[in-house]
C-alpha positions as CSV (number, residue, x, y, z in Angstrom):
1,M,177.0,71.4,74.0
2,L,173.6,72.9,73.7
3,D,171.4,71.4,76.5
4,Y,168.3,73.6,76.3
5,L,166.8,76.1,73.9
6,R,163.7,78.2,74.5
7,I,162.2,80.5,71.8
8,R,159.4,82.9,72.5
9,G,157.7,85.3,70.1
10,L,160.0,84.7,67.2
11,A,158.1,84.6,63.8
12,L,155.7,81.7,64.0
13,L,157.2,80.3,67.2
14,D,155.1,81.6,70.1
15,D,156.7,79.5,72.9
16,V,158.9,76.5,72.2
17,A,161.3,74.7,74.6
18,L,163.7,72.0,73.4
19,E,166.2,69.7,75.1
20,F,168.9,68.3,72.8
21,E,171.0,65.2,73.1
22,P,174.8,65.2,73.1
23,G,175.0,63.3,69.8
24,M,173.0,63.7,66.6
25,N,169.7,65.6,66.6
26,V,167.6,66.1,63.6
27,L,164.7,68.4,62.9
28,T,162.3,67.5,60.1
29,G,159.0,68.9,58.8
30,E,157.2,70.2,55.8
31,T,158.7,73.1,53.8
32,G,157.6,76.3,55.4
33,A,156.9,74.7,58.8
34,G,159.4,77.0,60.5
35,K,162.6,74.9,60.8
36,S,164.7,77.8,59.6
37,I,163.4,79.9,62.4
38,I,165.2,77.7,64.9
39,V,168.4,78.4,62.9
40,D,167.6,82.1,63.1
41,A,167.3,81.8,66.9
42,L,170.7,80.2,67.2
43,T,172.1,82.8,64.8
44,L,171.0,85.5,67.3
45,L,173.0,83.8,70.0
46,R,176.0,84.1,67.8
47,G,175.5,87.9,67.5
48,G,173.4,87.8,64.3
49,R,171.4,90.9,63.4
50,G,168.2,91.2,65.4
51,R,165.7,92.4,62.9
52,A,162.4,93.9,64.1
53,E,160.5,91.8,61.6
54,L,161.5,88.6,63.4
55,V,159.2,89.6,66.3
56,R,155.9,87.6,66.1
57,E,152.9,89.6,65.1
58,G,151.1,90.8,68.2
59,D,154.2,90.5,70.4
60,E,156.5,93.4,71.3
61,T,159.5,91.2,72.1
62,A,161.1,88.0,70.8
63,R,163.3,86.1,73.3
64,V,165.8,83.3,72.7
65,E,167.4,81.6,75.7
66,A,169.9,78.7,75.6
67,Q,171.8,76.8,78.2
68,F,175.2,75.2,77.3
69,A,177.1,72.5,79.2
70,V,180.7,73.4,78.8
71,R,182.5,70.9,80.9
72,G,182.7,67.1,81.1
73,R,180.3,66.4,78.2
74,I,181.0,64.8,74.9
75,G,181.9,67.5,72.4
76,A,182.7,70.0,75.1
77,P,185.2,72.6,73.9
78,A,188.7,72.6,75.2
79,G,187.7,75.4,77.4
80,I,190.9,77.4,77.4
81,A,189.7,80.0,74.7
82,L,186.3,80.1,76.3
83,D,187.7,80.8,79.7
84,E,189.8,83.6,78.3
85,I,186.8,85.1,76.6
86,L,184.6,84.9,79.8
87,D,187.4,86.5,81.8
88,Q,187.7,89.3,79.2
89,F,184.0,90.2,79.8
90,G,184.1,89.6,83.5
91,L,181.9,86.4,83.4
92,A,182.2,83.0,85.1
93,L,180.6,79.6,84.7
94,E,177.9,78.4,87.2
95,D,177.7,74.6,87.7
96,E,179.6,74.1,84.4
97,A,176.7,75.8,82.6
98,L,176.5,78.9,80.5
99,V,173.2,80.6,79.8
100,L,172.9,83.1,76.9
101,E,169.8,85.2,76.2
102,R,168.9,87.6,73.4
103,R,165.8,89.8,73.2
104,I,164.7,91.6,70.1
105,R,162.1,94.4,70.5
106,R,159.8,95.5,67.8
107,S,160.9,99.1,68.6
108,G,164.3,98.1,67.3
109,R,166.2,98.1,70.6
110,G,167.4,94.8,72.0
111,R,168.9,93.2,75.1
112,V,171.7,90.7,75.7
113,A,172.1,88.7,78.9
114,I,174.8,86.2,79.8
115,Q,174.5,84.3,83.1
116,S,171.4,86.4,83.8
117,N,173.5,89.6,83.7
118,L,173.1,92.3,81.2
119,S,175.9,92.1,78.6
120,T,176.9,93.4,75.2
121,L,176.4,92.2,71.6
122,A,180.2,92.0,71.3
123,A,180.3,89.6,74.2
124,I,177.5,87.2,73.0
125,T,179.0,87.3,69.5
126,E,182.4,86.1,70.7
127,I,181.1,83.6,73.2
128,G,178.3,82.3,70.9
129,S,180.7,81.8,68.1
130,E,183.0,79.8,70.4
131,L,180.0,77.5,71.2
132,I,178.1,77.0,67.9
133,E,179.0,76.8,64.3
134,I,176.2,77.1,61.7
135,C,176.5,75.5,58.3
136,S,173.7,76.8,56.2
137,Q,172.2,75.4,53.0
138,H,173.8,78.2,51.1
139,E,177.3,78.0,52.7
140,H,178.6,75.6,50.0
141,H,178.5,78.7,47.8
142,S,181.4,80.1,50.0
143,L,183.5,77.3,48.5
144,T,183.2,79.1,45.1
145,H,185.0,82.1,46.6
146,V,188.7,81.4,46.4
147,A,189.4,83.9,49.3
148,H,187.7,81.4,51.6
149,H,190.0,78.5,50.7
150,L,193.0,79.8,52.5
151,E,190.9,80.0,55.7
152,L,190.1,76.3,55.3
153,L,193.7,75.4,54.9
154,D,194.7,77.5,57.9
155,A,192.0,75.8,60.0
156,Y,193.3,72.4,59.0
157,A,196.9,73.3,59.7
158,Q,195.8,74.8,63.0
159,L,197.4,78.1,62.2
160,D,194.5,80.2,63.3
161,G,193.4,80.9,66.9
162,A,194.0,83.7,69.4
163,E,197.6,82.6,70.0
164,G,198.4,80.8,66.8
165,P,201.0,81.5,64.2
166,L,198.5,83.5,62.1
167,A,197.8,85.8,65.0
168,D,201.5,86.3,65.5
169,Y,201.9,87.2,61.9
170,A,198.8,89.5,62.0
171,G,200.3,91.5,64.9
172,H,203.5,92.1,63.1
173,Y,201.6,92.8,59.9
174,R,199.4,95.5,61.5
175,G,202.5,97.1,63.0
176,W,204.3,97.1,59.7
177,R,201.2,98.6,57.9
178,A,201.0,101.3,60.5
179,L,204.6,102.3,59.8
180,T,204.2,102.2,56.0
181,E,201.0,104.3,56.2
182,R,202.8,106.9,58.4
183,I,205.8,106.9,56.0
184,A,203.4,107.3,53.0
185,E,201.6,110.1,54.8
186,I,204.8,112.0,55.5
187,R,205.9,111.6,51.9
188,E,202.6,112.7,50.5
189,Q,202.6,115.8,52.7
190,E,206.2,116.7,51.9
191,A,205.3,119.4,49.4
192,E,202.7,120.9,51.7
193,R,205.2,120.6,54.6
194,L,207.9,122.4,52.7
195,S,205.5,125.2,51.6
196,R,204.3,125.6,55.2
197,A,207.9,125.7,56.5
198,D,208.8,128.5,54.0
199,Y,205.7,130.4,55.1
200,L,206.5,130.1,58.8
201,R,210.1,131.2,58.2
202,F,208.9,134.3,56.4
203,Q,206.5,135.2,59.2
204,I,208.9,134.5,62.0
205,D,211.6,136.6,60.2
206,E,209.2,139.5,59.9
207,L,208.1,139.3,63.5
208,E,211.6,138.8,64.9
209,R,212.9,141.8,62.9
210,A,210.1,143.8,64.5
211,S,211.7,143.1,67.9
212,L,208.4,143.1,69.7
213,E,208.3,143.8,73.4
214,P,205.4,143.1,75.8
215,G,203.4,146.3,76.5
216,E,205.3,148.3,73.9
217,Y,202.3,149.4,71.9
218,E,200.5,150.9,74.9
219,Q,203.7,152.7,76.0
220,L,204.3,154.2,72.6
221,R,200.8,155.5,72.4
222,A,201.2,157.2,75.7
223,R,204.6,158.6,74.7
224,L,203.1,159.9,71.4
225,G,200.5,161.8,73.4
226,V,203.3,163.3,75.5
227,L,205.4,164.3,72.5
228,R,202.5,165.9,70.7
229,G,201.8,168.2,73.8
230,S,205.5,168.7,74.8
231,H,205.6,172.5,74.2
232,E,202.8,173.3,76.6
233,L,204.0,170.7,79.1
234,A,207.5,172.1,79.1
235,G,206.2,175.7,79.7
236,F,204.0,174.5,82.6
237,A,206.9,172.5,84.1
238,N,209.3,175.4,84.0
239,Q,206.7,177.9,85.3
240,A,205.8,175.6,88.2
241,Q,209.4,175.0,89.1
242,S,210.2,178.7,89.0
243,Q,207.2,179.9,91.0
244,L,207.3,177.1,93.5
245,Y,211.0,177.1,94.3
246,E,213.4,179.0,92.1
247,D,212.2,182.7,92.0
248,D,213.0,185.2,94.7
249,N,209.3,185.4,95.6
250,A,208.7,181.7,95.0
251,V,206.2,179.9,97.2
252,A,208.9,178.0,99.0
253,S,210.7,181.2,100.0
254,V,207.4,182.8,101.3
255,L,206.7,179.7,103.3
256,A,210.2,179.7,104.8
257,V,209.9,183.3,105.9
258,L,206.5,182.7,107.5
259,L,207.7,179.6,109.3
260,E,210.8,181.4,110.6
261,R,208.6,184.2,112.1
262,A,206.1,181.8,113.6
263,R,208.8,179.9,115.4
264,R,210.0,183.1,117.1
265,L,206.5,184.0,118.5
266,P,205.6,183.0,122.1
267,E,204.5,179.4,122.5
268,G,201.4,178.1,124.3
269,L,198.8,179.3,121.8
270,T,196.9,176.4,120.2
271,A,196.0,178.3,117.1
272,L,199.6,179.3,116.5
273,A,200.8,175.7,116.8
274,E,198.2,174.6,114.2
275,I,199.4,177.4,111.8
276,T,203.0,176.4,112.3
277,E,202.2,172.7,111.6
278,Q,200.2,173.5,108.5
279,L,203.0,175.8,107.2
280,E,205.5,173.0,107.6
281,A,203.3,170.6,105.7
282,A,202.8,173.2,103.0
283,Q,206.5,173.7,102.7
284,I,207.0,169.9,102.2
285,A,204.2,169.8,99.6
286,C,205.7,172.7,97.8
287,E,209.1,171.1,97.7
288,E,207.6,167.8,96.4
289,A,205.6,169.7,93.7
290,A,208.7,171.5,92.6
291,S,210.6,168.2,92.3
292,A,207.7,166.7,90.3
293,A,207.8,169.7,88.0
294,A,211.5,169.2,87.5
295,R,211.0,165.5,86.6
296,L,208.2,166.4,84.2
297,A,210.6,168.8,82.5
298,D,213.1,166.0,82.1
299,E,210.5,163.5,80.8
300,I,209.2,165.8,78.1
301,E,212.6,166.6,76.9
302,V,212.3,165.7,73.3
303,G,215.3,164.3,71.4
304,P,215.9,165.0,67.7
305,N,213.3,163.3,65.5
306,E,211.8,161.4,68.5
307,L,208.2,162.3,67.5
308,E,208.9,161.0,63.9
309,H,210.5,157.8,65.1
310,T,207.7,157.1,67.6
311,Q,205.0,157.6,64.9
312,E,206.9,155.3,62.5
313,R,207.2,152.6,65.2
314,L,203.5,152.8,66.1
315,H,202.6,152.6,62.4
316,E,204.7,149.4,62.1
317,L,203.0,147.8,65.1
318,E,199.6,148.7,63.9
319,R,200.3,147.2,60.5
320,L,201.4,143.9,62.2
321,R,198.3,144.0,64.4
322,R,196.0,144.4,61.4
323,K,197.8,141.7,59.3
324,H,197.7,139.0,62.0
325,G,194.5,140.1,63.7
326,C,195.8,140.2,67.2
327,D,197.6,142.6,69.6
328,V,201.3,142.8,70.1
329,D,201.4,140.5,73.2
330,E,199.6,137.8,71.2
331,L,202.0,138.3,68.3
332,I,204.9,137.5,70.6
333,E,203.1,134.3,71.7
334,R,202.3,133.4,68.1
335,T,205.9,133.8,67.1
336,Q,206.9,131.2,69.7
337,S,204.2,128.8,68.5
338,M,205.3,129.2,64.9
339,H,208.8,128.5,66.0
340,D,207.6,125.3,67.6
341,E,205.7,124.3,64.5
342,L,208.7,124.9,62.3
343,V,210.8,122.7,64.6
344,A,208.2,120.0,64.3
345,L,208.1,120.3,60.5
346,D,211.9,120.3,60.2
347,S,212.0,117.2,62.4
348,A,209.6,115.3,60.1
349,E,212.6,114.6,57.9
350,D,214.4,113.1,60.9
351,E,211.2,111.2,61.8
352,L,211.0,109.8,58.2
353,A,214.5,108.4,58.5
354,Q,213.7,106.8,61.8
355,L,210.5,105.4,60.6
356,E,212.2,103.9,57.5
357,Q,214.6,102.1,59.8
358,L,211.8,100.8,62.0
359,E,209.8,99.8,58.9
360,S,212.8,97.8,57.6
361,K,213.1,95.9,60.9
362,Q,209.3,95.3,61.0
363,W,209.3,94.1,57.4
364,A,211.9,91.5,58.3
365,A,209.6,90.2,61.1
366,V,206.6,90.2,58.7
367,K,208.6,88.3,56.1
368,R,209.9,85.8,58.7
369,H,206.4,85.0,60.0
370,A,205.0,84.9,56.4
371,D,207.6,82.4,55.5
372,T,206.7,80.3,58.6
373,L,203.0,80.3,57.6
374,H,204.0,79.4,54.0
375,A,206.0,76.5,55.1
376,A,203.2,75.2,57.4
377,R,200.7,75.6,54.6
378,V,202.8,73.7,52.1
379,A,203.2,70.9,54.7
380,A,199.5,70.8,55.3
381,A,198.1,71.2,51.8
382,S,198.4,67.6,50.7
383,G,197.1,66.3,54.0
384,L,194.0,68.4,53.7
385,A,193.4,67.3,50.1
386,R,193.8,63.6,50.9
387,A,191.5,63.9,54.0
388,I,188.8,65.5,51.9
389,E,189.2,62.9,49.2
390,A,188.7,60.2,51.8
391,E,185.5,61.8,53.0
392,L,184.3,62.3,49.4
393,D,184.8,58.6,48.7
394,A,182.5,57.8,51.6
395,L,180.1,60.3,50.2
396,H,179.9,58.5,46.9
397,I,182.3,60.5,44.9
398,P,184.8,57.6,44.7
399,N,187.1,59.0,42.0
400,A,187.3,62.5,43.4
401,K,190.7,64.2,43.2
402,L,191.4,67.4,45.0
403,S,194.5,69.6,45.4
404,V,195.2,72.7,47.3
405,E,197.2,75.0,45.1
406,L,199.3,77.7,46.8
407,R,200.3,80.8,44.9
408,A,201.8,84.1,45.8
409,V,199.3,86.7,47.0
410,E,198.6,89.5,44.5
411,A,199.2,93.1,45.5
412,G,195.9,94.6,46.5
413,A,194.4,98.0,46.0
414,D,196.4,99.3,48.9
415,P,199.9,100.2,47.6
416,S,201.5,99.5,51.0
417,D,200.8,95.8,50.4
418,A,202.7,95.9,47.1
419,P,206.5,95.4,46.9
420,D,208.8,98.1,45.7
421,P,209.6,97.1,42.1
422,S,213.3,98.0,42.8
423,S,213.4,95.8,45.9
424,E,213.3,92.0,46.4
425,R,210.3,92.2,48.7
426,C,207.2,90.0,48.0
427,A,203.6,91.1,48.2
428,V,201.9,90.3,51.5
429,G,198.4,90.5,52.8
430,P,196.5,90.2,56.1
431,R,197.0,86.4,56.1
432,G,200.6,86.3,54.7
433,R,202.1,85.8,51.3
434,D,199.9,83.0,50.1
435,R,196.7,82.5,48.2
436,A,195.0,79.1,48.2
437,E,192.7,77.5,45.7
438,L,190.9,74.2,45.8
439,R,191.1,72.4,42.5
440,F,188.8,69.5,41.9
441,S,188.0,66.6,39.6
442,A,185.1,64.2,40.1
443,N,185.7,61.9,37.2
444,P,188.7,59.7,36.2
445,G,190.9,61.1,33.5
446,E,189.6,64.6,33.9
447,P,192.2,67.2,34.9
448,L,192.0,69.2,38.1
449,A,190.3,72.5,37.6
450,P,189.1,75.3,40.0
451,L,186.4,73.9,42.3
452,N,184.0,76.8,41.6
453,K,184.1,76.1,37.8
454,V,183.6,72.3,37.6
455,A,181.7,71.1,40.7
456,S,177.9,70.7,40.5
457,G,175.5,71.8,43.3
458,G,175.3,68.3,44.7
459,E,179.1,67.9,44.6
460,L,179.6,71.3,46.3
461,S,177.3,70.1,49.1
462,R,179.3,67.0,49.6
463,V,182.6,68.8,49.4
464,L,181.3,71.2,52.2
465,L,180.3,68.2,54.3
466,A,183.7,66.6,53.7
467,V,185.5,69.8,54.7
468,K,183.4,70.1,57.9
469,S,184.0,66.5,58.7
470,V,187.8,66.9,58.3
471,L,187.9,70.2,60.2
472,S,185.6,69.0,63.0
473,T,188.3,66.8,64.5
474,R,190.5,69.9,65.0
475,A,187.8,72.4,66.1
476,R,187.0,73.6,69.6
477,V,183.3,74.3,68.7
478,A,181.1,71.8,70.5
479,T,177.8,72.2,68.5
480,Y,177.5,72.1,64.7
481,V,174.2,73.1,63.1
482,F,173.6,71.8,59.6
483,D,170.8,73.7,57.9
484,E,169.7,71.6,54.8
485,V,173.2,71.1,53.6
486,D,172.0,68.0,51.8
487,A,170.7,70.0,48.9
488,G,170.9,68.2,45.5
489,V,171.5,64.7,46.8
490,G,169.4,61.7,47.7
491,G,169.3,57.9,47.9
492,A,172.6,56.2,48.8
493,V,174.4,59.6,48.9
494,A,171.9,60.8,51.5
495,E,172.5,57.6,53.5
496,A,176.2,58.2,53.3
497,I,175.8,61.8,54.5
498,G,173.7,60.6,57.4
499,L,176.4,58.1,58.4
500,R,179.1,60.8,58.3
501,L,177.0,63.1,60.5
502,R,176.4,60.3,62.9
503,R,180.1,59.6,63.1
504,A,180.8,63.3,63.6
505,A,178.4,63.2,66.5
506,S,180.9,61.0,68.4
507,N,183.0,64.1,68.8
508,H,180.5,66.9,68.5
509,Q,176.9,67.6,69.1
510,I,175.1,67.8,65.7
511,L,171.9,69.6,65.0
512,C,170.7,68.8,61.5
513,I,167.7,70.2,59.6
514,T,166.9,67.8,56.7
515,H,164.3,66.8,54.2
516,L,165.9,63.4,53.6
517,P,164.7,60.3,55.6
518,Q,168.0,58.6,55.0
519,I,169.7,61.3,57.1
520,A,167.0,61.6,59.7
521,A,167.2,57.9,60.4
522,Y,170.7,58.3,61.9
523,A,169.6,60.7,64.6
524,Q,169.7,59.9,68.2
525,A,167.0,62.5,68.9
526,H,164.4,63.4,66.3
527,F,162.2,66.5,66.4
528,R,159.3,67.2,64.2
529,V,158.4,70.8,63.2
530,R,154.9,71.6,62.0
531,K,152.5,74.4,61.6
532,L,149.1,74.5,63.3
533,V,146.3,77.0,63.5
534,V,145.4,77.8,67.1
535,D,142.6,80.2,67.9
536,G,142.8,81.6,64.4
537,R,146.6,82.1,64.5
538,T,149.3,80.1,62.8
539,V,151.9,78.8,65.2
540,T,154.8,76.4,64.8
541,R,155.2,73.5,67.2
542,V,158.2,71.4,67.7
543,E,157.9,68.0,69.4
544,R,160.4,65.2,70.1
545,L,159.3,61.9,68.5
546,D,159.2,58.5,70.1
547,A,159.9,55.3,68.1
548,D,156.4,54.9,66.6
549,E,156.3,58.6,65.7
550,R,159.7,58.4,64.1
551,V,158.4,55.6,61.8
552,E,155.4,57.7,60.8
553,E,157.6,60.8,60.2
554,L,160.1,58.9,58.1
555,A,157.3,57.2,56.2
556,R,155.8,60.7,55.4
557,M,159.2,61.9,54.2
558,L,159.5,58.8,52.0
559,G,156.0,58.7,50.6
560,G,154.3,62.1,50.9
561,K,151.1,63.0,52.6
562,R,149.6,59.6,52.2
563,V,151.6,57.2,54.4
564,T,151.4,53.6,53.1
565,Q,152.4,50.4,54.8
566,S,155.3,49.9,52.4
567,A,156.5,53.4,53.4
568,R,156.4,52.4,57.0
569,E,158.3,49.2,56.3
570,H,160.9,51.2,54.5
571,A,161.1,53.6,57.4
572,R,161.7,50.8,59.8
573,A,164.4,49.4,57.6
574,L,166.1,52.7,57.6
575,L,166.0,52.9,61.4
576,E,167.3,49.3,61.6
577,Q,170.2,50.1,59.3
578,A,171.0,53.2,61.3
579,L,171.3,51.1,64.5
580,V,174.4,49.4,63.1
581,P,177.4,50.6,65.1
582,T,179.5,53.2,63.4
583,P,183.3,53.6,63.9
584,P,184.7,56.8,65.5
585,A,185.1,59.8,63.3
586,G,188.3,59.8,61.3
587,K,188.2,56.0,60.6
588,P,186.4,54.2,57.8
589,P,183.0,52.7,58.7
590,V,182.9,49.0,59.4
591,A,179.5,47.4,59.4
592,K,178.9,44.9,62.2
593,P,175.9,42.6,62.5
594,G,173.7,43.4,65.5
595,K,170.2,42.8,66.6
596,S,168.0,45.9,66.8
597,T,166.1,46.6,70.0
598,A,163.9,49.1,68.3
599,K,160.4,47.8,67.7
600,T,157.5,49.6,66.1
601,T,155.9,50.0,69.4
602,G,159.2,50.8,71.2
603,K,160.6,54.1,72.3
604,T,164.1,55.5,71.6
605,T,166.4,57.9,73.4
606,A,170.0,59.0,73.0
607,K,172.3,58.6,76.0
608,T,175.5,60.6,76.5
609,S,177.4,57.8,74.8
610,G,175.6,58.4,71.6
611,K,174.1,54.8,71.5
612,T,170.4,54.0,71.0
613,T,169.0,52.2,74.0
614,G,165.4,51.7,73.0
615,K,163.8,53.9,75.7
616,S,162.7,57.5,75.6
617,T,161.6,60.1,78.1
618,A,159.9,62.2,75.4
619,K,156.2,61.5,75.2
620,T,153.9,62.1,72.2
621,T,152.7,65.3,73.8
622,G,156.1,66.7,73.0
623,K,156.8,67.7,76.6
624,T,160.4,67.6,77.8
625,T,161.8,67.5,81.3
626,A,165.2,68.3,82.7
627,K,167.0,69.0,85.9
628,S,169.0,72.1,86.9
629,K,167.8,73.9,83.7
630,P,166.1,77.3,83.3
631,R,162.3,77.3,83.6
632,R,160.9,75.5,80.5
633,A,157.8,75.7,78.4
634,N,156.3,72.7,76.6
635,A,157.5,72.3,73.0
636,S,154.1,71.6,71.6
């Protein structure tokens, strides 16, 4: 439940701190006083959009801080889902309390803190939505959207939730959709795939017929240079070989004669030894040069048409280089990559067959879970209708008839949702195979018709309250905020709404913004919202009312600006009537006589039990106190 709320720098609220009771809390005030700003603040704690225009003029930052009791209090959530969410974001409770903070800067950037630690918008959205549900004055229009009706039925049947049947179905549905989308993608790309495969085969065939070898292009260019100068090279090689080694007067022969004579000369002369050594080296060099000349002659030996063949091969390689824009070595690598791509394209047909088998199995799971959801909805539909009818009877629509009509979902714009006309498959959507529509009749003898076509504004408001009352007994959310959902009603109907809200407060904390005194009288804590001018600036103040102040506020709501004694008496009567004990939610109210302890000079408060005791800790100054709460500012 929401223990404490502090709002600073938000629109007309400069600094307001409020402590709420576990039961029913109401906020009243003139139109335009700023009641909706409090709803805006709570919306921010549920991840609502932080608009820069919300920041109060003259301030740079708007701040909203709230403390929730999440254990051991009336209306506390079951805790399992919340614990999982906290674990997901690495958070933990402190003294069974959870503190959320949201800051909105005029510059457009904001800040989120949870348990005084910086956090994310995603975290506060998920956690805040688990703690608070806001029913706005315009929400009854959502009842006119048929798509919303299935969500109501699923909530009543308890099919939703992180681990519920709907989540199981959604997981299989997403897997099936992924498969159908991949199959459709492969089929749509089939023509392109076939064209690409033909192109690759042509390119690969051309390159493989070329029999490319690494370094071949450079070797051919070098060989071509040799072939073009082969005549001169051959003459040089032959001359070198002859003059160095083969002729009678070849260099090798001359060196051999000189060495033979030098070796016969007397030893001991240094110069002679050097000459002999150098002649031996020259003889070796001469022999090596002659051998090289012989090898050169062999290399430049030109076969028949070799020059022509070399030129043709180089021309072919150069054509391929120009065509593909890369050298021969890169062409070899590209050939391999095209091979790999072709294999992948050819395997797409095999992949399609495998995917179709998987899709068939996944569809069977989707159909099985969709049938499970359908059966649960059929079983719950009449129960939801009867429960809403019972609530509407208490809300002064005694002859209301309501039904929940289930129909097959229509195939959407996405063709993967639609069945194959040649198959026996049904259409499915993200929530299964069903559509739900609330059909309504407020008058005896009138046939049931779509709710959005026959219900008036006042009837829609009461249907919304009836739905919320029915669903509240099955919800984890601890705090419900009703923002002027009493539009279009008054008198006895308003009193009935107040009674229903008071009964709902036995299971949940209720925050209700209302203009109707018949509803406000049922509150266990009453806050007045008003505008003041302080130092030339308009500010909104919120103060908790004691018993006398409640009488005056209800009298104002009954009679206008001029409060008469008769209006005060009427206000006291409303408060006296509201003190009659109410049965728990889900059971019909039974009025019991009881003596009221509330006097015109008395003070009231709401204890954890939700009963009125006749005492209050809230003074007329609007100040509030609390223990173990964040630092507070006065509400007025």
